[in-house]
LUMMIVEX-372198 format. One record per residue (C-alpha): residue in one letter; z, y negated, x negated. Coordinates in steps of 0.2 Angstrom, whole numbers, plus 5000, padded with zeros to 4 digits. Last residue first. Example, Ala and Ser with C-alpha at 12.3 -4.5 7.8 and 13.67 -1.06 7.14 Angstrom:
<pts>
S503650054932A503950224938
</pts>
This chain:
<pts>
X515245454423X514645534439X513245644432X514445714419X515745754433X514345824443X513845944430X515645994424X516146024442X514646134446X514846234430X516646264432X516446314450X515246454446X514446474430X514646434412X513546544401X514446684391X514446634373X513046714363X513346884354X514546924340X513747074331X514347234335X515447334322X514747494320X515747634328X516747764318X516347934323X515747984305X517648004299X517947914283X518048034270X518848224272X517348304279X517548424293X517048334308X516948354327X516748174334X517348094351X516947924354X517747804367X516847654372X517047474377X518947474382X519347304388X520647174380X520747014390X520846864378X521846714383X520646564381X521446394375X520346274384X519446254400X518446094402X518945904402X517445794400X517345724383X515845804378X514745744392X515145564387X516345434393X516345274402X517745244416X517245134430X518544994432X518044834424X516144814424X515644954436X516944904449X516544714447X514744754450X515044854464X516144714472X514644604469X513444724478X514544734492X514644544494X512744544495X512644674508X514044594518X512944434517X511444534523X512444594538X513044424542X511444334540X510544464552X511944464565X512044284568X510244234571X509944404579X511044354593X511944514600X512344564618X511544424628X510244404615X509344544622X508844424637X507544344624X506344494626X505144444612X506544384602X507444544603X505944644597X505544534582X507344534577X507344724577X505844734566X506544614555X508244704554X507244864549X506244774536X507844704528X508644864527X507144934519X507144794506X508944824503X508745004501X507444964487X508444844478X510044964481X509145104472X508345014457X509944924453X511045094455X509645174443X510045044430X511745044432X512045234431X511045244415X510745424411X511445594417X510745654433X511345674451X512145484456X512445464474X512045304483X512145284502X511245304518X509545384515X510145434497X511345564506X509845654515X508845654498X510345724490X510345864502X508545904499X508845904481X510346034484X509246134495X507846144482X509146204469X509346364479X508146474469X508746414453X510646454457X511346284460X511846124450X510346094439X509545934444X507745894437X507745714441X506045724447X506645824461X507845694467X506345574468X505345694478X506845704489X506945524492X505045514496X505345654509X506845564517X506045394517X504545474528X505645584538X506845444543X505545314546X504645444558X506245494567X506745304569X505045274578X505345344595X507045254597X506245084593X507344954601X509045034599X508445134584X508144984574X509844914579X510645084574X509745094557X510244904553X512044944558X512145104547X511445004532X512344844534X514044944536X513645054522X513644924508X515344844513X516145014514X515445074498X516044924490X517744934496X518045114494X517745094474X518644924473X520245024481X520045174470X519945074454X521544974461X522445134464X522545154445X521845304434X522945314417X523545484421X521645534422X521445514404X520745684399X519445654413X518945794424X520245744438X519145574439X517845674449X519145714462X519545524464X517645484467X517545634479X518945554489X518145384489X516545454496X517645534510X518545364512X516745284515X516445404528X518045364537X517845174535X516145184544X516945274558X518345144558X517145014559X516345094575X518045104583X518344924578X516644874587X517144974602X518844874604X517944704600X516544744613X514844804613X514544894630X512744824631X512144994636X510745004623X511944934609X513245064614X511945204614X511345144597X513045144590X513545314596X511845384588X512145294572X513845354570X513245534575X512045524560X513345464548X514645594553X513545754553X512245764537X513145614528X514945644530X514645844530X513945844512X515345734506X516545864515X515746004505X515845914489X517745884492X517946064496X517146114480X518245994470X519946054480X519346244474X519146174456X520746074456X521846224463X521146344450X521646224436X523446214443X523546394444X523046404426X524346274422X525746394426X526646434441X528146334448X528546454462X528546314476X527246204470X526046334463X526246444478X525746294489X524246254478X523746444478X523846464497X523246304503X521646314492X521346484498X521446434517X520446284514X519046394506X519146524521X519146374532X517446314524X516746484528X517146494546X515346464553X515246634560X513846684548X515046614534X516546734539X515346884541X514746844522X516546834515X517246984526X516747124514X518447204514X518747184497X517947004496X519046944511X520547014502X520046934486X519846764495X521546784504X522346824487X521746684477X520846704460X519046734464X518146744447X517046904451X516346834466X515746684457X513846644461X514046724478X515446614483X514446454478X512946524488X514046554503X514846384503X513146294501X512546404515X514046364526X513946184523X512246174529X512446284544X513846164549X512846004547X511446074557X512546144571X513445974573X511945864571X511045974583X512445964595X512445774595X510445774597X510645884612X512045774620X511045624616X509545704626X510745774639X511445604645X512145674661X513745564659X514845724660X513745814647X513945654635X515845664637X515845854634X514845824618X516045694613X517545804617X516845944606X516545814592X518345754593X519045924592X517945964577X518445814568X520345844572X520046004562X519345914547X520745774548X522045914548X521246004532X521145834523X522945794527X523345964519X522345934504X523045754503X524745824502X524245934487X523445794479X524945684481X525945824474X524945834458X523645954451X523645914433X522245974423X521846034405X521546214411X522246374404X521146514404X520646654415X519246574424X518046584409X518446754403X518146774385X518246964384X519047044369X518347204364X519047364362X518447534353X519247704355X518747824342X519348014344X519248124328X519148314328X519248444316X520048374300X520448494288X522048534280X522348704289X522048614307X521948424307X521748294323X521248114319X521647974332X520747814329X521047634336X519647504333X519847324337X518447204339X518847014342X517746884350X518146704354X518246624336X517146754328X516946914321X518946964320X519247134314X520547254319X521147404312X522047564318X522647734311X523247884320X523748054312X523648234318X524348394314X523948574318
</pts>
């Protein structure tokens, strides 16, 4: 009894290659058994080299972001305790509502994103959590974001200390981008409402002093810096990212900072004199903004979770601009800031009417000084934004956004065939060559990042 082994491969497309190996067994000159093994190359989206560079500065900023995230939790707890000691139970309840609501929102987003790419996890800590079925419990315990931070710290630290390949850099970029997106959601679902609440309490108590004002401004700057960090994260998907200058980042931060001050100040001033009407103002504005987001036909999440993203976009738009669809950014910005400007003027007008009716309110703030100052900052912010989009904002089409390239095929056994045969021709067990199917859809972090980058630019 003898045997012979033959092999052949056939490329049927730029990404798919089928290979066939056969083992033929002969007895007395006749073939009695043929074993056929068919392979195919998988086009794995995550197992590719990435055209990204995860720099040391980005690595350090990731650690700083984690520290500030933990510090923010500590400060929130101290604020709740302080309100409890002051027996201000209504404000304490609102603070807890903002904290829990924002945390639940972040955990839902994080879990949905994980469930969309459970087979694409690359960090050891995430793979361990998946193997032990801990990902869902972590999110239920409000620890999903910390799991993401742990994964990012693991893979980025491994890259810098062991000098791993560009694939590791790409994974770090995508993990970092998801965290930046979650921090952006947190900024407008927790930090901004908390800031308005604290400003309202300060105005009602008449405790507005220079030091208090500086603290409030630093809170606005923190929100603007979160938006700016997201901006720099989006720049990672441009091929000419290395040409990015800090001047661009400074202008982006400045116009967001200048435009956010009048918005949150107007909301806080209105809330200080009409605390019962601010909820009606938010709900009516938010519902309109959600409908506008719905009309943009966003495509970021799984189909049955897209409504949550659109609702969150409406919340962000209540405070600041955030582009969610392709098209003319300049035109949409003009429409948005025109409407938000009118709404801000309306809020300030109601506040002026109230404080003029009760002249003793002038002891804290004079409306004839406050209103022109806030509107002046709004106009300056618009001018700075125009400068940014005119000279610093990159322009590129969707096809120029960096994406995974140079795929490394992963060979997988597709089928094993056994055939008893006696003919001397080509053995009948040879499998038919499959036609090249459509390219697998882009999902998970890659899809989110590319969609948001295309919208951003």
